[in-house]
Backbone and ligand atoms as CSV (ligand in chain L), in Angstrom:
chain,resi,resn,atom,element,x,y,z
A,1,UNK,N,N,54.061,40.169,-85.105
A,1,UNK,CA,C,52.831,39.375,-84.673
A,1,UNK,C,C,52.995,37.952,-85.121
A,2,UNK,N,N,53.706,37.727,-86.203
A,2,UNK,CA,C,53.880,36.389,-86.687
A,2,UNK,C,C,54.642,35.531,-85.667
A,3,UNK,N,N,55.751,36.136,-85.068
A,3,UNK,CA,C,56.502,35.449,-84.045
A,3,UNK,C,C,55.642,35.123,-82.864
A,4,UNK,N,N,54.832,36.177,-82.457
A,4,UNK,CA,C,53.996,35.997,-81.298
A,4,UNK,C,C,52.988,34.881,-81.436
A,5,UNK,N,N,52.307,34.814,-82.585
A,5,UNK,CA,C,51.303,33.772,-82.769
A,5,UNK,C,C,52.009,32.377,-82.896
A,6,UNK,N,N,53.219,32.302,-83.451
A,6,UNK,CA,C,53.822,31.108,-83.653
A,6,UNK,C,C,54.392,30.513,-82.299
A,7,UNK,N,N,55.027,31.309,-81.546
A,7,UNK,CA,C,55.710,30.851,-80.353
A,7,UNK,C,C,54.830,30.999,-79.111
A,8,UNK,N,N,53.870,31.979,-79.182
A,8,UNK,CA,C,53.024,32.113,-78.004
A,8,UNK,C,C,53.676,33.025,-77.001
A,9,UNK,N,N,52.906,33.263,-75.950
A,9,UNK,CA,C,53.386,34.181,-74.918
A,9,UNK,C,C,54.609,33.627,-74.149
A,10,UNK,N,N,54.633,32.341,-73.974
A,10,UNK,CA,C,55.748,31.733,-73.175
A,10,UNK,C,C,57.048,32.001,-73.914
A,11,UNK,N,N,57.071,31.767,-75.219
A,11,UNK,CA,C,58.256,31.924,-76.018
A,11,UNK,C,C,58.653,33.394,-75.997
A,12,UNK,N,N,57.787,34.236,-76.101
A,12,UNK,CA,C,58.046,35.700,-76.010
A,12,UNK,C,C,58.735,36.093,-74.728
A,13,UNK,N,N,58.179,35.620,-73.602
A,13,UNK,CA,C,58.667,35.996,-72.320
A,13,UNK,C,C,60.104,35.408,-72.142
A,14,UNK,N,N,60.217,34.145,-72.548
A,14,UNK,CA,C,61.572,33.538,-72.351
A,14,UNK,C,C,62.596,34.223,-73.211
A,15,UNK,N,N,62.220,34.623,-74.403
A,15,UNK,CA,C,63.097,35.345,-75.324
A,15,UNK,C,C,63.516,36.688,-74.745
A,16,UNK,N,N,62.573,37.397,-74.080
A,16,UNK,CA,C,62.853,38.658,-73.488
A,16,UNK,C,C,63.828,38.440,-72.320
A,17,UNK,N,N,63.606,37.397,-71.537
A,17,UNK,CA,C,64.546,37.166,-70.391
A,17,UNK,C,C,65.915,36.783,-70.931
A,18,UNK,N,N,66.014,35.985,-71.939
A,18,UNK,CA,C,67.332,35.571,-72.476
A,18,UNK,C,C,68.087,36.756,-73.023
A,19,UNK,N,N,67.385,37.611,-73.727
A,19,UNK,CA,C,67.958,38.821,-74.282
A,19,UNK,C,C,68.415,39.692,-73.180
A,20,UNK,N,N,67.617,39.790,-72.048
A,20,UNK,CA,C,68.062,40.652,-71.007
A,20,UNK,C,C,69.152,40.119,-70.170
A,21,UNK,N,N,69.587,38.878,-70.263
A,21,UNK,CA,C,70.598,38.402,-69.403
A,21,UNK,C,C,71.978,38.765,-69.879
A,22,UNK,N,N,72.846,39.112,-68.981
A,22,UNK,CA,C,74.258,39.409,-69.478
A,22,UNK,C,C,74.772,38.119,-70.085
A,23,UNK,N,N,75.579,38.280,-71.077
A,23,UNK,CA,C,76.037,37.167,-71.851
A,23,UNK,C,C,76.903,36.168,-70.999
A,24,UNK,N,N,77.519,36.647,-69.997
A,24,UNK,CA,C,78.355,35.814,-69.142
A,24,UNK,C,C,77.531,34.906,-68.213
A,25,UNK,N,N,76.206,35.245,-67.950
A,25,UNK,CA,C,75.423,34.457,-67.055
A,25,UNK,C,C,74.919,33.200,-67.764
A,26,UNK,N,N,74.840,32.124,-66.977
A,26,UNK,CA,C,74.193,30.978,-67.516
A,26,UNK,C,C,72.721,31.198,-67.732
A,27,UNK,N,N,72.277,30.820,-68.906
A,27,UNK,CA,C,70.883,31.189,-69.255
A,27,UNK,C,C,69.876,30.109,-68.858
A,28,UNK,N,N,69.916,29.666,-67.674
A,28,UNK,CA,C,68.996,28.681,-67.184
A,28,UNK,C,C,67.745,29.308,-66.635
A,29,UNK,N,N,66.613,28.752,-67.020
A,29,UNK,CA,C,65.425,29.260,-66.420
A,29,UNK,C,C,64.718,27.972,-65.833
A,30,UNK,N,N,64.454,28.037,-64.573
A,30,UNK,CA,C,63.843,26.874,-63.941
A,30,UNK,C,C,62.319,26.977,-63.918
A,31,UNK,N,N,61.705,25.878,-64.300
A,31,UNK,CA,C,60.251,25.907,-64.198
A,31,UNK,C,C,59.674,24.965,-65.226
A,32,UNK,N,N,58.283,24.983,-65.223
A,32,UNK,CA,C,57.593,24.001,-66.039
A,32,UNK,C,C,56.300,24.528,-66.472
A,33,UNK,N,N,55.775,23.926,-67.503
A,33,UNK,CA,C,54.423,24.257,-67.965
A,33,UNK,C,C,53.445,23.249,-67.362
A,34,UNK,N,N,52.446,23.763,-66.737
A,34,UNK,CA,C,51.319,22.905,-66.144
A,34,UNK,C,C,50.109,23.216,-66.998
A,35,UNK,N,N,49.427,22.188,-67.528
A,35,UNK,CA,C,48.262,22.412,-68.295
A,35,UNK,C,C,47.056,22.000,-67.357
A,36,UNK,N,N,45.930,22.631,-67.760
A,36,UNK,CA,C,44.681,22.205,-67.083
A,36,UNK,C,C,43.863,21.440,-68.061
A,37,UNK,N,N,43.601,20.183,-67.744
A,37,UNK,CA,C,42.728,19.365,-68.675
A,37,UNK,C,C,41.839,18.533,-67.746
A,38,UNK,N,N,40.614,18.416,-68.146
A,38,UNK,CA,C,39.602,17.583,-67.466
A,38,UNK,C,C,39.681,17.829,-65.939
A,39,UNK,N,N,39.612,19.104,-65.567
A,39,UNK,CA,C,39.496,19.505,-64.207
A,39,UNK,C,C,40.655,19.108,-63.322
A,40,UNK,N,N,41.851,19.093,-63.924
A,40,UNK,CA,C,43.014,18.796,-63.074
A,40,UNK,C,C,44.251,19.513,-63.645
A,41,UNK,N,N,45.212,19.800,-62.735
A,41,UNK,CA,C,46.503,20.292,-63.177
A,41,UNK,C,C,47.384,19.165,-63.527
A,42,UNK,N,N,48.075,19.299,-64.729
A,42,UNK,CA,C,48.863,18.204,-65.216
A,42,UNK,C,C,50.302,18.762,-65.653
A,43,UNK,N,N,51.360,18.362,-64.957
A,43,UNK,CA,C,51.416,17.565,-63.752
A,43,UNK,C,C,50.843,18.391,-62.561
A,44,UNK,N,N,50.584,17.713,-61.459
A,44,UNK,CA,C,50.050,18.393,-60.323
A,44,UNK,C,C,51.142,18.722,-59.228
A,45,UNK,N,N,52.382,18.268,-59.579
A,45,UNK,CA,C,53.505,18.594,-58.689
A,45,UNK,C,C,54.676,18.841,-59.587
A,46,UNK,N,N,55.400,19.903,-59.425
A,46,UNK,CA,C,56.631,20.159,-60.093
A,46,UNK,C,C,57.737,20.591,-59.080
A,47,UNK,N,N,58.948,20.325,-59.509
A,47,UNK,CA,C,60.107,20.620,-58.676
A,47,UNK,C,C,61.009,21.589,-59.295
A,48,UNK,N,N,61.450,22.572,-58.522
A,48,UNK,CA,C,62.421,23.516,-59.060
A,48,UNK,C,C,63.599,23.634,-58.084
A,49,UNK,N,N,64.810,24.045,-58.527
A,49,UNK,CA,C,65.895,24.142,-57.534
A,49,UNK,C,C,65.637,25.253,-56.616
A,50,UNK,N,N,65.983,25.089,-55.366
A,50,UNK,CA,C,65.720,26.068,-54.286
A,50,UNK,C,C,66.669,27.251,-54.347
A,51,UNK,N,N,66.245,28.338,-53.774
A,51,UNK,CA,C,67.044,29.591,-53.788
A,51,UNK,C,C,67.381,30.075,-55.179
A,52,UNK,N,N,66.376,29.999,-56.061
A,52,UNK,CA,C,66.540,30.403,-57.466
A,52,UNK,C,C,65.251,31.043,-57.932
A,53,UNK,N,N,65.401,31.902,-58.982
A,53,UNK,CA,C,64.208,32.406,-59.658
A,53,UNK,C,C,63.594,31.268,-60.456
A,54,UNK,N,N,62.221,31.295,-60.449
A,54,UNK,CA,C,61.599,30.099,-61.150
A,54,UNK,C,C,60.335,30.669,-61.823
A,55,UNK,N,N,59.827,29.900,-62.723
A,55,UNK,CA,C,58.689,30.247,-63.493
A,55,UNK,C,C,57.683,29.044,-63.416
A,56,UNK,N,N,56.413,29.485,-63.248
A,56,UNK,CA,C,55.294,28.479,-63.388
A,56,UNK,C,C,54.400,29.008,-64.452
A,57,UNK,N,N,54.255,28.178,-65.505
A,57,UNK,CA,C,53.326,28.548,-66.587
A,57,UNK,C,C,52.168,27.699,-66.479
A,58,UNK,N,N,50.951,28.248,-66.490
A,58,UNK,CA,C,49.735,27.431,-66.436
A,58,UNK,C,C,48.875,27.784,-67.656
A,59,UNK,N,N,48.438,26.734,-68.326
A,59,UNK,CA,C,47.656,26.899,-69.567
A,59,UNK,C,C,46.348,26.187,-69.417
A,60,UNK,N,N,45.240,26.854,-69.707
A,60,UNK,CA,C,43.901,26.170,-69.654
A,60,UNK,C,C,43.736,25.539,-71.044
A,61,UNK,N,N,43.791,24.172,-71.014
A,61,UNK,CA,C,43.619,23.396,-72.312
A,61,UNK,C,C,42.361,22.571,-72.280
A,62,UNK,N,N,41.335,23.069,-71.544
A,62,UNK,CA,C,40.044,22.380,-71.562
A,62,UNK,C,C,39.452,22.404,-72.913
A,63,UNK,N,N,38.788,21.406,-73.425
A,63,UNK,CA,C,38.051,21.420,-74.741
A,63,UNK,C,C,36.721,21.990,-74.501
A,64,UNK,N,N,36.114,21.819,-73.288
A,64,UNK,CA,C,34.835,22.411,-73.055
A,64,UNK,C,C,35.079,23.860,-72.453
A,65,UNK,N,N,34.063,24.720,-72.571
A,65,UNK,CA,C,34.248,26.098,-72.111
A,65,UNK,C,C,34.271,26.183,-70.539
A,66,UNK,N,N,35.292,25.701,-69.957
A,66,UNK,CA,C,35.355,25.717,-68.538
A,66,UNK,C,C,36.408,26.802,-68.052
A,67,UNK,N,N,35.879,27.686,-67.252
A,67,UNK,CA,C,36.742,28.711,-66.625
A,67,UNK,C,C,37.412,28.153,-65.390
A,68,UNK,N,N,38.728,28.422,-65.261
A,68,UNK,CA,C,39.416,28.058,-64.022
A,68,UNK,C,C,40.084,29.239,-63.406
A,69,UNK,N,N,40.432,29.129,-62.127
A,69,UNK,CA,C,41.153,30.190,-61.392
A,69,UNK,C,C,42.465,29.572,-60.899
A,70,UNK,N,N,43.380,30.470,-60.582
A,70,UNK,CA,C,44.568,30.039,-59.807
A,70,UNK,C,C,44.685,30.959,-58.597
A,71,UNK,N,N,44.621,30.352,-57.475
A,71,UNK,CA,C,44.894,31.088,-56.216
A,71,UNK,C,C,46.101,30.454,-55.553
A,72,UNK,N,N,46.876,31.226,-54.858
A,72,UNK,CA,C,48.000,30.730,-54.178
A,72,UNK,C,C,48.560,31.832,-53.208
A,73,UNK,N,N,48.163,31.728,-51.924
A,73,UNK,CA,C,48.700,32.747,-50.973
A,73,UNK,C,C,50.212,32.736,-50.962
A,74,UNK,N,N,50.797,31.581,-51.053
A,74,UNK,CA,C,52.273,31.446,-50.893
A,74,UNK,C,C,52.990,32.038,-52.186
A,75,UNK,N,N,52.525,31.699,-53.341
A,75,UNK,CA,C,53.139,32.206,-54.603
A,75,UNK,C,C,52.969,33.699,-54.731
A,76,UNK,N,N,51.775,34.197,-54.315
A,76,UNK,CA,C,51.430,35.559,-54.528
A,76,UNK,C,C,51.900,36.524,-53.409
A,77,UNK,N,N,52.573,35.971,-52.340
A,77,UNK,CA,C,52.998,36.815,-51.216
A,77,UNK,C,C,54.116,37.730,-51.681
A,78,UNK,N,N,54.205,38.909,-50.984
A,78,UNK,CA,C,55.281,39.865,-51.388
A,78,UNK,C,C,56.677,39.200,-50.914
A,79,UNK,N,N,57.726,39.377,-51.667
A,79,UNK,CA,C,58.937,38.724,-51.401
A,79,UNK,C,C,59.082,37.434,-52.179
A,80,UNK,N,N,58.004,36.965,-52.641
A,80,UNK,CA,C,58.059,35.718,-53.490
A,80,UNK,C,C,57.690,36.033,-54.930
A,81,UNK,N,N,56.509,36.664,-55.126
A,81,UNK,CA,C,56.046,36.882,-56.434
A,81,UNK,C,C,56.831,38.073,-57.077
A,82,UNK,N,N,57.290,37.831,-58.308
A,82,UNK,CA,C,57.968,38.875,-58.997
A,82,UNK,C,C,57.107,39.496,-60.095
A,83,UNK,N,N,56.501,38.689,-60.910
A,83,UNK,CA,C,55.699,39.199,-61.988
A,83,UNK,C,C,54.705,38.167,-62.488
A,84,UNK,N,N,53.541,38.640,-62.873
A,84,UNK,CA,C,52.529,37.772,-63.492
A,84,UNK,C,C,52.217,38.428,-64.861
A,85,UNK,N,N,52.332,37.577,-65.919
A,85,UNK,CA,C,52.027,37.990,-67.229
A,85,UNK,C,C,51.115,36.990,-67.874
A,86,UNK,N,N,50.199,37.389,-68.659
A,86,UNK,CA,C,49.453,36.369,-69.360
A,86,UNK,C,C,48.233,36.939,-70.117
A,87,UNK,N,N,47.566,35.983,-70.758
A,87,UNK,CA,C,46.315,36.337,-71.496
A,87,UNK,C,C,45.098,36.140,-70.595
A,88,UNK,N,N,45.257,35.569,-69.434
A,88,UNK,CA,C,44.148,35.471,-68.531
A,88,UNK,C,C,43.914,36.768,-67.792
A,89,UNK,N,N,42.875,36.781,-66.955
A,89,UNK,CA,C,42.557,37.973,-66.204
A,89,UNK,C,C,43.172,37.897,-64.836
A,90,UNK,N,N,44.004,38.977,-64.443
A,90,UNK,CA,C,44.703,38.968,-63.203
A,90,UNK,C,C,43.860,39.883,-62.214
A,91,UNK,N,N,43.468,39.318,-61.085
A,91,UNK,CA,C,42.725,40.146,-60.165
A,91,UNK,C,C,43.631,40.489,-58.932
A,92,UNK,N,N,43.358,41.675,-58.439
A,92,UNK,CA,C,44.193,42.226,-57.331
A,92,UNK,C,C,43.305,42.518,-56.093
A,93,UNK,N,N,43.997,42.348,-54.957
A,93,UNK,CA,C,43.442,42.802,-53.662
A,93,UNK,C,C,44.412,43.915,-53.206
A,94,UNK,N,N,44.050,45.194,-53.422
A,94,UNK,CA,C,45.000,46.233,-53.198
A,94,UNK,C,C,46.105,46.073,-54.335
A,95,UNK,N,N,47.394,45.990,-53.897
A,95,UNK,CA,C,48.438,45.898,-54.831
A,95,UNK,C,C,48.836,44.414,-55.000
A,96,UNK,N,N,48.244,43.504,-54.218
A,96,UNK,CA,C,48.610,42.105,-54.304
A,96,UNK,C,C,47.744,41.336,-55.257
A,97,UNK,N,N,48.333,40.378,-55.961
A,97,UNK,CA,C,47.575,39.496,-56.880
A,97,UNK,C,C,46.755,38.575,-55.927
A,98,UNK,N,N,45.505,38.524,-56.234
A,98,UNK,CA,C,44.605,37.607,-55.435
A,98,UNK,C,C,44.243,36.368,-56.219
A,99,UNK,N,N,43.960,36.514,-57.485
A,99,UNK,CA,C,43.761,35.269,-58.292
A,99,UNK,C,C,43.929,35.546,-59.788
A,100,UNK,N,N,44.043,34.483,-60.546
A,100,UNK,CA,C,44.143,34.651,-61.996
A,100,UNK,C,C,43.036,33.751,-62.589
A,101,UNK,N,N,42.259,34.381,-63.519
A,101,UNK,CA,C,41.251,33.601,-64.228
A,101,UNK,C,C,41.646,33.182,-65.604
A,102,UNK,N,N,41.461,31.973,-65.961
A,102,UNK,CA,C,41.845,31.439,-67.244
A,102,UNK,C,C,40.738,30.746,-67.988
A,103,UNK,N,N,40.381,31.331,-69.148
A,103,UNK,CA,C,39.467,30.631,-69.999
A,103,UNK,C,C,40.240,29.672,-70.903
A,104,UNK,N,N,39.552,28.657,-71.466
A,104,UNK,CA,C,40.263,27.738,-72.338
A,104,UNK,C,C,41.116,28.498,-73.439
A,105,UNK,N,N,42.301,28.177,-73.646
A,105,UNK,CA,C,43.231,28.782,-74.649
A,105,UNK,C,C,44.019,29.939,-73.971
A,106,UNK,N,N,43.747,30.283,-72.727
A,106,UNK,CA,C,44.461,31.289,-72.122
A,106,UNK,C,C,45.624,30.686,-71.225
A,107,UNK,N,N,46.591,31.531,-70.961
A,107,UNK,CA,C,47.770,31.088,-70.165
A,107,UNK,C,C,48.328,32.184,-69.297
A,108,UNK,N,N,49.071,31.789,-68.317
A,108,UNK,CA,C,49.697,32.800,-67.524
A,108,UNK,C,C,51.092,32.376,-67.099
A,109,UNK,N,N,51.969,33.296,-67.064
A,109,UNK,CA,C,53.381,33.014,-66.641
A,109,UNK,C,C,53.592,33.708,-65.253
A,110,UNK,N,N,53.942,32.913,-64.300
A,110,UNK,CA,C,54.168,33.408,-62.912
A,110,UNK,C,C,55.660,33.269,-62.555
A,111,UNK,N,N,56.279,34.463,-62.364
A,111,UNK,CA,C,57.678,34.467,-62.028
A,111,UNK,C,C,57.732,34.662,-60.480
A,112,UNK,N,N,58.597,33.882,-59.895
A,112,UNK,CA,C,58.746,34.058,-58.448
A,112,UNK,C,C,60.064,33.559,-57.970
A,113,UNK,N,N,60.402,33.863,-56.692
A,113,UNK,CA,C,61.603,33.378,-56.115
A,113,UNK,C,C,61.353,32.218,-55.285
A,114,UNK,N,N,61.894,30.997,-55.574
A,114,UNK,CA,C,61.646,29.745,-54.913
A,114,UNK,C,C,62.656,29.539,-53.859
A,115,UNK,N,N,62.212,29.594,-52.636
A,115,UNK,CA,C,63.097,29.391,-51.475
A,115,UNK,C,C,63.326,27.952,-51.240
A,116,UNK,N,N,64.564,27.521,-50.979
A,116,UNK,CA,C,64.894,26.183,-50.770
A,116,UNK,C,C,64.108,25.568,-49.570
A,117,UNK,N,N,63.500,24.385,-49.816
A,117,UNK,CA,C,62.816,23.695,-48.830
A,117,UNK,C,C,61.352,24.048,-48.689
A,118,UNK,N,N,60.985,25.143,-49.439
A,118,UNK,CA,C,59.511,25.507,-49.326
A,118,UNK,C,C,58.636,24.889,-50.431
A,119,UNK,N,N,57.330,24.755,-50.118
A,119,UNK,CA,C,56.373,24.273,-51.139
A,119,UNK,C,C,55.418,25.462,-51.394
A,120,UNK,N,N,55.026,25.514,-52.617
A,120,UNK,CA,C,54.130,26.551,-53.066
A,120,UNK,C,C,52.867,25.991,-53.657
A,121,UNK,N,N,51.876,25.696,-52.828
A,121,UNK,CA,C,50.674,25.055,-53.357
A,121,UNK,C,C,49.856,26.149,-54.128
A,122,UNK,N,N,49.122,25.655,-55.172
A,122,UNK,CA,C,48.169,26.480,-55.846
A,122,UNK,C,C,46.926,25.740,-56.084
A,123,UNK,N,N,45.766,26.416,-56.290
A,123,UNK,CA,C,44.535,25.675,-56.389
A,123,UNK,C,C,43.555,26.389,-57.306
A,124,UNK,N,N,42.490,25.629,-57.631
A,124,UNK,CA,C,41.321,26.195,-58.272
A,124,UNK,C,C,40.095,25.674,-57.546
A,125,UNK,N,N,39.330,26.570,-56.916
A,125,UNK,CA,C,38.165,26.156,-56.186
A,125,UNK,C,C,36.914,26.746,-56.811
A,126,UNK,N,N,37.033,27.194,-58.119
A,126,UNK,CA,C,35.940,27.813,-58.758
A,126,UNK,C,C,34.922,26.755,-59.061
A,127,UNK,N,N,33.620,27.083,-58.787
A,127,UNK,CA,C,32.526,26.180,-59.071
A,127,UNK,C,C,32.744,24.766,-58.479
A,128,UNK,N,N,33.374,24.754,-57.348
A,128,UNK,CA,C,33.569,23.405,-56.680
A,128,UNK,C,C,34.616,22.532,-57.270
A,129,UNK,N,N,35.509,23.060,-58.083
A,129,UNK,CA,C,36.510,22.227,-58.708
A,129,UNK,C,C,37.397,21.441,-57.763
A,130,UNK,N,N,37.890,22.126,-56.698
A,130,UNK,CA,C,38.846,21.468,-55.685
A,130,UNK,C,C,40.056,20.899,-56.437
A,131,UNK,N,N,40.714,21.665,-57.293
A,131,UNK,CA,C,41.896,21.241,-57.943
A,131,UNK,C,C,43.095,21.769,-57.230
A,132,UNK,N,N,44.149,20.950,-57.149
A,132,UNK,CA,C,45.339,21.238,-56.388
A,132,UNK,C,C,46.583,20.967,-57.159
A,133,UNK,N,N,47.560,21.827,-57.023
A,133,UNK,CA,C,48.947,21.608,-57.563
A,133,UNK,C,C,49.951,22.183,-56.573
A,134,UNK,N,N,51.205,21.770,-56.871
A,134,UNK,CA,C,52.211,22.383,-55.898
A,134,UNK,C,C,53.516,22.431,-56.706
A,135,UNK,N,N,54.308,23.490,-56.313
A,135,UNK,CA,C,55.700,23.666,-56.790
A,135,UNK,C,C,56.496,23.459,-55.573
A,136,UNK,N,N,57.479,22.463,-55.635
A,136,UNK,CA,C,58.413,22.238,-54.458
A,136,UNK,C,C,59.768,22.751,-54.920
A,137,UNK,N,N,60.326,23.494,-53.997
A,137,UNK,CA,C,61.751,23.951,-54.183
A,137,UNK,C,C,62.718,23.125,-53.378
A,138,UNK,N,N,63.456,22.292,-54.124
A,138,UNK,CA,C,64.414,21.409,-53.439
A,138,UNK,C,C,65.744,21.971,-53.122
L,1,CU,CU,CU,39.014,24.961,-62.041
């Protein structure tokens, strides 16, 4: 538990992935951390190499008690989404992830396959927020 609290969920997930990789493989993980502050995603656009597995980490860092959601039909589609892990609440429509709710202090790790040339927009429209972000696979 000491390691968990010190490194947080992201560190734990990355550690598990690195341990799971065969030692001959290059241990690169593509992706970035996006924080939510003052009703916006920061940064609101990130780039990952195309035709690779990628990770999008989103952390709600609001100082006020503001709940946010993450919706993304393109990230959550089958064939793209691999796994969602986090301290937020994951909602499903059947077997498909429909949205992720994040209270301040919560975070989520979204694993997916980024296809070259595609863009993966994500948004929060909770309570009229109209927040937008995008992952571009170059
Ligand atoms: Cu929001």
